[in-house]
A tleap script that builds the chain and sets N, CA, C and O, in Angstrom:
source leaprc.protein.ff14SB
mol = sequence {
  NMET THR ALA SER ILE SER LYS LYS GLY ILE
  ARG ASN HIE PRO SER VAL VAL GLY ALA TYR
  SER GLN TRP LEU VAL THR ASN ASN GLY LEU
  LYS GLU ALA VAL GLN ALA ARG ASN ASP SER
  ARG LYS VAL GLU SER LEU VAL THR SER LEU
  LYS ALA THR VAL ALA GLU GLN GLY ARG ASN
  VAL ALA ASP LEU LYS GLY LYS LEU GLU ALA
  THR LYS LYS VAL ALA ASP LYS ALA LEU SER
  ASN SER ASN ARG SER SER CASN
}
set mol.1.N position { -52.301 -5.137 -18.685 }
set mol.1.CA position { -51.111 -5.236 -17.872 }
set mol.1.C position { -51.487 -5.455 -16.417 }
set mol.1.O position { -50.923 -6.336 -15.769 }
set mol.2.N position { -52.414 -4.686 -15.890 }
set mol.2.CA position { -52.808 -4.874 -14.493 }
set mol.2.C position { -53.479 -6.218 -14.294 }
set mol.2.O position { -53.337 -6.840 -13.241 }
set mol.3.N position { -54.214 -6.669 -15.309 }
set mol.3.CA position { -54.844 -7.988 -15.200 }
set mol.3.C position { -53.778 -9.062 -15.157 }
set mol.3.O position { -53.900 -10.036 -14.414 }
set mol.4.N position { -52.728 -8.889 -15.955 }
set mol.4.CA position { -51.622 -9.842 -15.974 }
set mol.4.C position { -50.915 -9.864 -14.623 }
set mol.4.O position { -50.563 -10.928 -14.114 }
set mol.5.N position { -50.715 -8.703 -14.061 }
set mol.5.CA position { -50.057 -8.626 -12.752 }
set mol.5.C position { -50.941 -9.277 -11.695 }
set mol.5.O position { -50.451 -9.992 -10.821 }
set mol.6.N position { -52.234 -9.029 -11.780 }
set mol.6.CA position { -53.155 -9.615 -10.800 }
set mol.6.C position { -53.164 -11.135 -10.884 }
set mol.6.O position { -53.225 -11.810 -9.857 }
set mol.7.N position { -53.104 -11.676 -12.086 }
set mol.7.CA position { -53.140 -13.131 -12.247 }
set mol.7.C position { -51.858 -13.781 -11.739 }
set mol.7.O position { -51.915 -14.745 -10.977 }
set mol.8.N position { -50.714 -13.270 -12.148 }
set mol.8.CA position { -49.431 -13.867 -11.774 }
set mol.8.C position { -48.957 -13.419 -10.398 }
set mol.8.O position { -48.164 -14.109 -9.757 }
set mol.9.N position { -49.420 -12.308 -9.959 }
set mol.9.CA position { -48.876 -11.717 -8.744 }
set mol.9.C position { -47.688 -10.862 -9.142 }
set mol.9.O position { -47.014 -11.160 -10.128 }
set mol.10.N position { -47.430 -9.830 -8.409 }
set mol.10.CA position { -46.370 -8.890 -8.782 }
set mol.10.C position { -44.990 -9.514 -8.641 }
set mol.10.O position { -44.052 -9.138 -9.344 }
set mol.11.N position { -44.876 -10.453 -7.743 }
set mol.11.CA position { -43.583 -11.056 -7.471 }
set mol.11.C position { -42.988 -11.764 -8.702 }
set mol.11.O position { -41.784 -11.677 -8.941 }
set mol.12.N position { -43.809 -12.447 -9.464 }
set mol.12.CA position { -43.309 -13.211 -10.607 }
set mol.12.C position { -43.576 -12.541 -11.945 }
set mol.12.O position { -43.345 -13.154 -12.988 }
set mol.13.N position { -44.049 -11.320 -11.949 }
set mol.13.CA position { -44.343 -10.645 -13.206 }
set mol.13.C position { -43.029 -10.326 -13.921 }
set mol.13.O position { -42.078 -9.885 -13.276 }
set mol.14.N position { -42.956 -10.537 -15.240 }
set mol.14.CA position { -41.716 -10.329 -15.998 }
set mol.14.C position { -41.114 -8.927 -15.836 }
set mol.14.O position { -39.893 -8.784 -15.777 }
set mol.15.N position { -41.952 -7.904 -15.765 }
set mol.15.CA position { -41.388 -6.556 -15.644 }
set mol.15.C position { -40.719 -6.365 -14.281 }
set mol.15.O position { -39.711 -5.665 -14.178 }
set mol.16.N position { -41.269 -6.977 -13.248 }
set mol.16.CA position { -40.674 -6.872 -11.914 }
set mol.16.C position { -39.398 -7.710 -11.860 }
set mol.16.O position { -38.374 -7.256 -11.351 }
set mol.17.N position { -39.464 -8.927 -12.385 }
set mol.17.CA position { -38.296 -9.793 -12.391 }
set mol.17.C position { -37.183 -9.158 -13.218 }
set mol.17.O position { -36.020 -9.179 -12.814 }
set mol.18.N position { -37.532 -8.594 -14.378 }
set mol.18.CA position { -36.536 -7.942 -15.225 }
set mol.18.C position { -35.911 -6.742 -14.534 }
set mol.18.O position { -34.697 -6.549 -14.600 }
set mol.19.N position { -36.725 -5.939 -13.877 }
set mol.19.CA position { -36.201 -4.762 -13.179 }
set mol.19.C position { -35.308 -5.190 -12.015 }
set mol.19.O position { -34.268 -4.581 -11.768 }
set mol.20.N position { -35.715 -6.224 -11.314 }
set mol.20.CA position { -34.908 -6.720 -10.194 }
set mol.20.C position { -33.576 -7.272 -10.696 }
set mol.20.O position { -32.529 -7.034 -10.094 }
set mol.21.N position { -33.624 -8.009 -11.801 }
set mol.21.CA position { -32.390 -8.550 -12.385 }
set mol.21.C position { -31.458 -7.422 -12.805 }
set mol.21.O position { -30.248 -7.491 -12.586 }
set mol.22.N position { -32.027 -6.386 -13.409 }
set mol.22.CA position { -31.212 -5.249 -13.830 }
set mol.22.C position { -30.630 -4.548 -12.597 }
set mol.22.O position { -29.473 -4.128 -12.614 }
set mol.23.N position { -31.414 -4.422 -11.543 }
set mol.23.CA position { -30.930 -3.797 -10.311 }
set mol.23.C position { -29.773 -4.615 -9.727 }
set mol.23.O position { -28.776 -4.054 -9.272 }
set mol.24.N position { -29.915 -5.943 -9.745 }
set mol.24.CA position { -28.847 -6.799 -9.223 }
set mol.24.C position { -27.542 -6.612 -9.999 }
set mol.24.O position { -26.463 -6.515 -9.414 }
set mol.25.N position { -27.663 -6.565 -11.312 }
set mol.25.CA position { -26.473 -6.393 -12.145 }
set mol.25.C position { -25.830 -5.036 -11.865 }
set mol.25.O position { -24.607 -4.927 -11.770 }
set mol.26.N position { -26.654 -4.015 -11.736 }
set mol.26.CA position { -26.146 -2.666 -11.499 }
set mol.26.C position { -25.530 -2.528 -10.111 }
set mol.26.O position { -24.552 -1.801 -9.936 }
set mol.27.N position { -26.089 -3.214 -9.134 }
set mol.27.CA position { -25.679 -3.035 -7.740 }
set mol.27.C position { -25.000 -4.280 -7.156 }
set mol.27.O position { -25.105 -4.535 -5.957 }
set mol.28.N position { -24.321 -5.035 -7.979 }
set mol.28.CA position { -23.715 -6.273 -7.505 }
set mol.28.C position { -22.388 -6.063 -6.779 }
set mol.28.O position { -21.849 -7.010 -6.205 }
set mol.29.N position { -21.862 -4.868 -6.793 }
set mol.29.CA position { -20.612 -4.592 -6.093 }
set mol.29.C position { -19.371 -4.893 -6.918 }
set mol.29.O position { -18.254 -4.752 -6.419 }
set mol.30.N position { -19.541 -5.300 -8.159 }
set mol.30.CA position { -18.394 -5.642 -9.000 }
set mol.30.C position { -17.478 -4.435 -9.206 }
set mol.30.O position { -16.256 -4.552 -9.112 }
set mol.31.N position { -18.078 -3.271 -9.488 }
set mol.31.CA position { -17.261 -2.072 -9.698 }
set mol.31.C position { -16.448 -1.763 -8.446 }
set mol.31.O position { -15.260 -1.448 -8.523 }
set mol.32.N position { -17.104 -1.858 -7.295 }
set mol.32.CA position { -16.418 -1.577 -6.035 }
set mol.32.C position { -15.330 -2.614 -5.764 }
set mol.32.O position { -14.254 -2.281 -5.266 }
set mol.33.N position { -15.619 -3.870 -6.096 }
set mol.33.CA position { -14.629 -4.934 -5.887 }
set mol.33.C position { -13.422 -4.737 -6.792 }
set mol.33.O position { -12.287 -4.922 -6.354 }
set mol.34.N position { -13.645 -4.369 -8.032 }
set mol.34.CA position { -12.540 -4.117 -8.969 }
set mol.34.C position { -11.722 -2.926 -8.481 }
set mol.34.O position { -10.491 -2.959 -8.517 }
set mol.35.N position { -12.404 -1.875 -8.027 }
set mol.35.CA position { -11.695 -0.698 -7.515 }
set mol.35.C position { -10.887 -1.055 -6.269 }
set mol.35.O position { -9.749 -0.610 -6.117 }
set mol.36.N position { -11.470 -1.854 -5.380 }
set mol.36.CA position { -10.759 -2.277 -4.171 }
set mol.36.C position { -9.531 -3.115 -4.530 }
set mol.36.O position { -8.471 -2.960 -3.924 }
set mol.37.N position { -9.675 -3.996 -5.509 }
set mol.37.CA position { -8.540 -4.811 -5.948 }
set mol.37.C position { -7.432 -3.925 -6.521 }
set mol.37.O position { -6.257 -4.127 -6.216 }
set mol.38.N position { -7.802 -2.950 -7.345 }
set mol.38.CA position { -6.810 -2.044 -7.930 }
set mol.38.C position { -6.124 -1.215 -6.841 }
set mol.38.O position { -4.910 -1.016 -6.875 }
set mol.39.N position { -6.907 -0.738 -5.883 }
set mol.39.CA position { -6.330 0.022 -4.776 }
set mol.39.C position { -5.395 -0.852 -3.951 }
set mol.39.O position { -4.343 -0.398 -3.501 }
set mol.40.N position { -5.780 -2.096 -3.758 }
set mol.40.CA position { -4.943 -3.033 -3.005 }
set mol.40.C position { -3.616 -3.259 -3.722 }
set mol.40.O position { -2.567 -3.320 -3.080 }
set mol.41.N position { -3.654 -3.380 -5.019 }
set mol.41.CA position { -2.417 -3.562 -5.794 }
set mol.41.C position { -1.519 -2.336 -5.685 }
set mol.41.O position { -0.298 -2.461 -5.590 }
set mol.42.N position { -2.130 -1.144 -5.698 }
set mol.42.CA position { -1.340 0.079 -5.552 }
set mol.42.C position { -0.674 0.116 -4.180 }
set mol.42.O position { 0.495 0.484 -4.062 }
set mol.43.N position { -1.417 -0.263 -3.149 }
set mol.43.CA position { -0.872 -0.268 -1.789 }
set mol.43.C position { 0.261 -1.285 -1.686 }
set mol.43.O position { 1.295 -0.999 -1.082 }
set mol.44.N position { 0.077 -2.464 -2.268 }
set mol.44.CA position { 1.130 -3.480 -2.250 }
set mol.44.C position { 2.391 -2.953 -2.932 }
set mol.44.O position { 3.502 -3.185 -2.456 }
set mol.45.N position { 2.218 -2.254 -4.030 }
set mol.45.CA position { 3.354 -1.681 -4.747 }
set mol.45.C position { 4.054 -0.629 -3.888 }
set mol.45.O position { 5.283 -0.588 -3.831 }
set mol.46.N position { 3.277 0.212 -3.227 }
set mol.46.CA position { 3.863 1.235 -2.356 }
set mol.46.C position { 4.603 0.608 -1.176 }
set mol.46.O position { 5.672 1.080 -0.789 }
set mol.47.N position { 4.036 -0.453 -0.606 }
set mol.47.CA position { 4.682 -1.131 0.520 }
set mol.47.C position { 5.998 -1.758 0.068 }
set mol.47.O position { 7.002 -1.670 0.775 }
set mol.48.N position { 6.001 -2.380 -1.085 }
set mol.48.CA position { 7.229 -2.974 -1.623 }
set mol.48.C position { 8.292 -1.899 -1.833 }
set mol.48.O position { 9.460 -2.089 -1.495 }
set mol.49.N position { 7.875 -0.781 -2.389 }
set mol.49.CA position { 8.804 0.332 -2.604 }
set mol.49.C position { 9.319 0.870 -1.277 }
set mol.49.O position { 10.505 1.174 -1.146 }
set mol.50.N position { 8.442 0.988 -0.301 }
set mol.50.CA position { 8.842 1.487 1.012 }
set mol.50.C position { 9.822 0.533 1.686 }
set mol.50.O position { 10.790 0.970 2.309 }
set mol.51.N position { 9.571 -0.768 1.562 }
set mol.51.CA position { 10.494 -1.755 2.146 }
set mol.51.C position { 11.885 -1.621 1.523 }
set mol.51.O position { 12.895 -1.673 2.226 }
set mol.52.N position { 11.928 -1.451 0.208 }
set mol.52.CA position { 13.215 -1.298 -0.480 }
set mol.52.C position { 13.918 -0.028 -0.020 }
set mol.52.O position { 15.130 -0.029 0.190 }
set mol.53.N position { 13.167 1.048 0.135 }
set mol.53.CA position { 13.752 2.310 0.590 }
set mol.53.C position { 14.287 2.178 2.007 }
set mol.53.O position { 15.381 2.659 2.302 }
set mol.54.N position { 13.538 1.538 2.879 }
set mol.54.CA position { 13.975 1.353 4.262 }
set mol.54.C position { 15.237 0.495 4.307 }
set mol.54.O position { 16.166 0.802 5.054 }
set mol.55.N position { 15.277 -0.569 3.522 }
set mol.55.CA position { 16.468 -1.425 3.482 }
set mol.55.C position { 17.675 -0.640 2.984 }
set mol.55.O position { 18.767 -0.765 3.537 }
set mol.56.N position { 17.485 0.165 1.948 }
set mol.56.CA position { 18.579 0.971 1.407 }
set mol.56.C position { 19.058 1.990 2.442 }
set mol.56.O position { 20.262 2.191 2.602 }
set mol.57.N position { 18.146 2.618 3.128 }
set mol.57.CA position { 18.525 3.592 4.164 }
set mol.57.C position { 19.253 2.901 5.317 }
set mol.57.O position { 20.167 3.478 5.906 }
set mol.58.N position { 18.851 1.672 5.643 }
set mol.58.CA position { 19.554 0.904 6.674 }
set mol.58.C position { 20.998 0.644 6.276 }
set mol.58.O position { 21.908 0.764 7.097 }
set mol.59.N position { 21.206 0.289 5.013 }
set mol.59.CA position { 22.573 0.082 4.514 }
set mol.59.C position { 23.364 1.382 4.558 }
set mol.59.O position { 24.540 1.382 4.923 }
set mol.60.N position { 22.726 2.492 4.188 }
set mol.60.CA position { 23.404 3.795 4.222 }
set mol.60.C position { 23.806 4.166 5.646 }
set mol.60.O position { 24.902 4.681 5.869 }
set mol.61.N position { 22.932 3.908 6.602 }
set mol.61.CA position { 23.229 4.210 8.003 }
set mol.61.C position { 24.401 3.358 8.487 }
set mol.61.O position { 25.300 3.860 9.161 }
set mol.62.N position { 24.390 2.077 8.144 }
set mol.62.CA position { 25.482 1.192 8.550 }
set mol.62.C position { 26.805 1.666 7.934 }
set mol.62.O position { 27.840 1.660 8.600 }
set mol.63.N position { 26.766 2.070 6.676 }
set mol.63.CA position { 27.968 2.572 6.003 }
set mol.63.C position { 28.473 3.851 6.680 }
set mol.63.O position { 29.670 4.002 6.924 }
set mol.64.N position { 27.560 4.757 6.976 }
set mol.64.CA position { 27.948 5.998 7.648 }
set mol.64.C position { 28.485 5.736 9.051 }
set mol.64.O position { 29.406 6.416 9.502 }
set mol.65.N position { 27.919 4.765 9.733 }
set mol.65.CA position { 28.402 4.417 11.076 }
set mol.65.C position { 29.850 3.928 10.997 }
set mol.65.O position { 30.682 4.307 11.821 }
set mol.66.N position { 30.142 3.099 10.018 }
set mol.66.CA position { 31.514 2.615 9.819 }
set mol.66.C position { 32.466 3.760 9.522 }
set mol.66.O position { 33.567 3.813 10.070 }
set mol.67.N position { 32.048 4.676 8.656 }
set mol.67.CA position { 32.889 5.824 8.323 }
set mol.67.C position { 33.089 6.722 9.543 }
set mol.67.O position { 34.180 7.253 9.753 }
set mol.68.N position { 32.046 6.890 10.341 }
set mol.68.CA position { 32.151 7.709 11.544 }
set mol.68.C position { 33.127 7.095 12.547 }
set mol.68.O position { 33.921 7.806 13.162 }
set mol.69.N position { 33.064 5.787 12.705 }
set mol.69.CA position { 33.991 5.111 13.619 }
set mol.69.C position { 35.438 5.251 13.134 }
set mol.69.O position { 36.347 5.475 13.933 }
set mol.70.N position { 35.644 5.120 11.828 }
set mol.70.CA position { 36.991 5.271 11.267 }
set mol.70.C position { 37.484 6.703 11.448 }
set mol.70.O position { 38.648 6.919 11.783 }
set mol.71.N position { 36.615 7.672 11.232 }
set mol.71.CA position { 36.979 9.077 11.416 }
set mol.71.C position { 37.315 9.362 12.865 }
set mol.71.O position { 38.262 10.096 13.151 }
set mol.72.N position { 36.543 8.786 13.792 }
set mol.72.CA position { 36.808 8.982 15.219 }
set mol.72.C position { 38.175 8.407 15.595 }
set mol.72.O position { 38.912 9.016 16.371 }
set mol.73.N position { 38.515 7.242 15.052 }
set mol.73.CA position { 39.828 6.644 15.342 }
set mol.73.C position { 40.944 7.564 14.859 }
set mol.73.O position { 41.921 7.781 15.577 }
set mol.74.N position { 40.808 8.106 13.649 }
set mol.74.CA position { 41.821 9.010 13.110 }
set mol.74.C position { 41.905 10.268 13.969 }
set mol.74.O position { 43.002 10.745 14.260 }
set mol.75.N position { 40.772 10.803 14.372 }
set mol.75.CA position { 40.763 12.009 15.202 }
set mol.75.C position { 41.378 11.735 16.572 }
set mol.75.O position { 42.143 12.556 17.078 }
set mol.76.N position { 41.054 10.595 17.179 }
set mol.76.CA position { 41.643 10.241 18.474 }
set mol.76.C position { 43.157 10.083 18.368 }
set mol.76.O position { 43.902 10.512 19.248 }
set mol.77.N position { 43.597 9.460 17.277 }
set mol.77.CA position { 45.032 9.273 17.073 }
set mol.77.C position { 45.719 10.622 16.880 }
set mol.77.O position { 46.793 10.858 17.434 }
set mol.78.N position { 45.102 11.511 16.092 }
set mol.78.CA position { 45.683 12.829 15.872 }
set mol.78.C position { 45.729 13.622 17.177 }
set mol.78.O position { 46.703 14.331 17.428 }
set mol.79.N position { 44.707 13.516 18.002 }
set mol.79.CA position { 44.679 14.210 19.290 }
set mol.79.C position { 45.756 13.658 20.222 }
set mol.79.O position { 46.433 14.398 20.935 }
set mol.80.N position { 45.890 12.340 20.191 }
set mol.80.CA position { 46.906 11.716 21.035 }
set mol.80.C position { 48.293 12.169 20.609 }
set mol.80.O position { 49.120 12.511 21.453 }
set mol.81.N position { 48.558 12.173 19.293 }
set mol.81.CA position { 49.837 12.634 18.769 }
set mol.81.C position { 50.088 14.113 19.088 }
set mol.81.O position { 51.217 14.516 19.366 }
set mol.82.N position { 49.042 14.893 19.042 }
set mol.82.CA position { 49.155 16.310 19.347 }
set mol.82.C position { 49.494 16.529 20.810 }
set mol.82.O position { 50.285 17.411 21.142 }
set mol.83.N position { 48.897 15.730 21.688 }
set mol.83.CA position { 49.185 15.852 23.126 }
set mol.83.C position { 50.633 15.436 23.441 }
set mol.83.O position { 51.281 16.035 24.300 }
set mol.84.N position { 51.124 14.421 22.749 }
set mol.84.CA position { 52.506 13.975 22.961 }
set mol.84.C position { 53.497 15.037 22.490 }
set mol.84.O position { 54.532 15.265 23.117 }
set mol.85.N position { 53.162 15.676 21.383 }
set mol.85.CA position { 54.059 16.685 20.814 }
set mol.85.C position { 54.127 17.924 21.692 }
set mol.85.O position { 55.182 18.553 21.777 }
set mol.86.N position { 53.052 18.286 22.337 }
set mol.86.CA position { 53.043 19.509 23.139 }
set mol.86.C position { 53.631 19.277 24.525 }
set mol.86.O position { 53.939 20.253 25.210 }
set mol.87.N position { 53.800 18.062 24.963 }
set mol.87.CA position { 54.385 17.770 26.291 }
set mol.87.C position { 55.844 17.734 26.235 }
set mol.87.O position { 56.495 17.504 27.254 }
savepdb mol mol.pdb
quit
């Protein structure tokens, strides 16, 4: 084995090339890339859900604002009528 390594050099020896190839496969970042992609999809889903919630809350606020304005008009009218009655 050492004679074989000496003749070919360690760089091109099959055991070194095989170990390096195995290291590349193990450490190629594929697992991390797949995990990052999955995490990205989860974040996209959360952002979409958050956008929908914000839009719904905006509609609720607008609806409540309309109801508040209508209630204020009724209250102002009742106050005005009350002031006329007491004079």
